[in-house]
N, C-alpha and C positions, 0 to 999 in steps of 0.2 A: 744329480742323484735324487734330489727331491722330486724332480719332474718324472723320473723313471718310477719312483715309488707311487706317485699319483696315477701314472699310466697303468701300473700293475694292479693297483686298487680298482681302477675303472674296469679293467678287463675282468677282474675277479667278480665284480658286481654284475657285469653283463652276463658272465657265465652262470652265476647263481640264478639270475632272473630267467635265463634261457632254460635252466633245469627245472625251475619251479612252475613255469607256464603250464605244462601239462597237468600238474596237480591242481592249479587254480581252476582249470577247466573241468577236469574229470570228476573231482570230488563234489563240487556244487551240482554238476549235471546228474549225479547219481541220486539226488534228492528231488528230481523233477516229478510233478504229478501228471505230466503229459504221457501219452503212450508212445512217444517218439523222442529221440534225443533233442535236447534244446539247451542252449546256453545264451544268456542267463536262464536258469531253470524256470519253468512255468509253474508257479505254486510251490508247495513244499509237501513232500510225502516220503515215507520210508517203504513204500510198496515194493520198490525194486530190490530192497534188501530182503524182505520177506519172501519174495518170489525166488530168491536163490535156493531156498529150502525146497521149492517145488521142482527144481531142476536137478535130477539125480546125477546127470553127467558132471555138473560142477562139484557136487559133494564127493563123488568118486574121484574126480581129478584132484580135489584138494587133499584127500587122504593119500593118494598116490604121491603127490608132491611132498607131503609131510613125511611119508615113509622113506622116499629116496633121499630127501634132504637130511634126515636124521642119520641114515646109514652113511651117506657121503661125508657128513661132518665127522662121524665117528672114525671112519677109516682115514680121512684127511688129517685129523688130529693125531691118530696113531702114527701114520707114516711121516707126516710133516714134523712132528715133535722129535721123532727119532732122527730124521734127516738133519734137522736144525742142530740137535745136540752133537751129532757127528761132525758137522761142518764147523761148529763153534769151538769144540773141545779138542779136536785132533788135527794134527798137521797132515792133511791128506794131499797127495800130489794132484795138481789141477783143481784145487779147491774153488777158485774163482769160476772156472769153466763149469764145474759141477753145479755151483749155486745158480749160475746163469741158466743152465739147462733145466734145473728143477723149477725155477721161477719163470721160465719162458712163456707159459700160458698167460701170464699177466700182460705180455707185450704182443703176443701173436693175436691178430684179429680172430674173433670167435668163429666167424664164417669160415675162415681158412682152417681153423682147428677142427671144426665140425666136418668139413669135407675130408680132411686128412684122416680123422678117426673112422669115418665111414669107409674109406678106401682100405684102411688097415684092418678094420673089424670084419668086413664082408667075407674075405677068404677064411676067416677063423670062425664063421657062423655066429658071430656075436652081434652083428647089426640087427636092430629090431628086437633084441632080447633084453630082459630085465638086467641080466649080468652086464651086457655091453653098455647099457644106459648108466648103470651104477659106476662102472669103471670110468666112463667118460666124465661123469660128474666129479669123481674123486680126483681125476687128472686136473680139472679146472679149479678145484678147491684147495688142493695141497699147497700151491704157491702162497696162498694167503696165510696159512698156518706157519709155513717156513719163515715167511717174512716177519710175522709177529713174534714168533718164538726167538728168532735171531735178534730181534730188537730187545726182547726181554733179557736175553743172555748177554747183550752188549755191556751191561753194567754189572754183570755177575762177578762176585768175588770167589774165585776158585780156591782160595785159601780156606774157605769154610768146608769144602769137600775134603781138603787135605787134613784139616783138623779132625773131622769126623773119622777119617781113615786111621789117623794116628791114635785116636781114642779106642780103636778096635772095631769100628763098624765095617761090615762087609760092603762091597759096592752097591748091592741092591738096597741095603738100609740107608746108605749115604744118599742114593737117588731119591728114595721114598720119603726120608725124613728131612733132607736138606735141600736138594736140588728142586724137586717137584713143588714144594710149597712156595719157593721163591719165584718160580716161573709160572705158577698156576694162573695168575691173571692173564698172562700172554696166551696160554693154552686155551683158556675159556674164551678169550676174545677171538682167537683163531677159529675155534669151533663155531662161535656165533656167526662170524663172517663167512665161514664155509657153508653153514646152514643156509644163510641168506643168499649166497651165490647160487647154490643148487636149487633152492626153492623158487627163485625168480628167473632162472635161466630159460631162454627161448631158443637162441640161435643154435647152440650145440644140440639141444634136445630135439630140434626139428629133424636132425639127421639120424637120431638114435631111436625114435619112437616107432611103434607099430600101431595099427588101427585099434588093437585091443588094449594098448597101454598109453594112457593120456595123462598129462600133468596139467595143473591149473593154468599156468601161462600158455600152454599149447591150446587148451580148451578155449581160453579167451581169444587167442589168435584165430582159431578156426571159426568161432562164432562171429567175429568181426568180418571175416571173409564172406560168410553166408549173408548175414544181414545185421547191421549195427543197430542195437536197441539199448535203452537205458540200463538193462541188466548187466551189460558189459561194463558200464561205468561203475555200477555198484560192486561187482566182483573185483574190479581193478582197485577200487577204493579199499576193499578188505585187504588185498595184497599190499597196498601202500601202507595201510595201518600196521600190519605185521612187520613190514620192513622198517618203518620208523621206530617202532618199539624196540626192535633188535638193535638198530643203530644207536638209540639212546642208551641202551644197556651197555653196548660196546664202548661208547664214549665214557660212560661212568666207570667202567672197569679199567680200560686201558688207554682210551683216547683214539679217536678215529684217525687223526693225523699220523699216529705211530704205525699204522698199517704200511705206510710208504716211507718209513725211515724215522730217525730220531732216537734218542736214548730213552731208556726206561726211567720212569719217574719214581 
């Protein structure tokens, strides 16, 4: 058992190193003073960060990403919270199957999901539209909210709701004054994770965008295809910084590990 524990620890360390290697390369490379990508960076300069402001396509793509991520997070929280409450509180026939279906985007490869959505949306004239793009992002964000809210509800004491009802509170008041405050950390965490998932998404977005509608990850991807230069590293570092800040907030509120299971603390 001790050997297995050491093996799992070694695999976890290797996995962490593998994940961090791109960060170790991209972030230092963004501070190079050279006019070409270099690692280790040649000299130190923030010129590639100031040049982001001179590239309107990146600024526009950033605000597009921000807009879609906020909207996707809002609808994901709305639908995901209601879905999680229904699953947790009511004895629904086929509850396990419904839960598996609603959280399926977590396990389906995003390439497959992107192709499936494109095939499904094209006859409906939604492919390449803002509406189709938003729906696709809501679909990939909802499972995170459901998973987190279900985790928050796992330790919920339903006697509190019964007590409120006995004291004369109507169902809406019970939800607003009792249920919602107790699961608020899980809802906020789900919203943050949904925002991050939408903001950083590339794979599904590639199948949903149009030439007039670009998001920041797609703009980075396109720039790298044309000609890689240090500005790509600086823009990527900004995205990494935003992601890290949101992950730290999520860890503080709810715990990142609870996204994939575990009880509420």
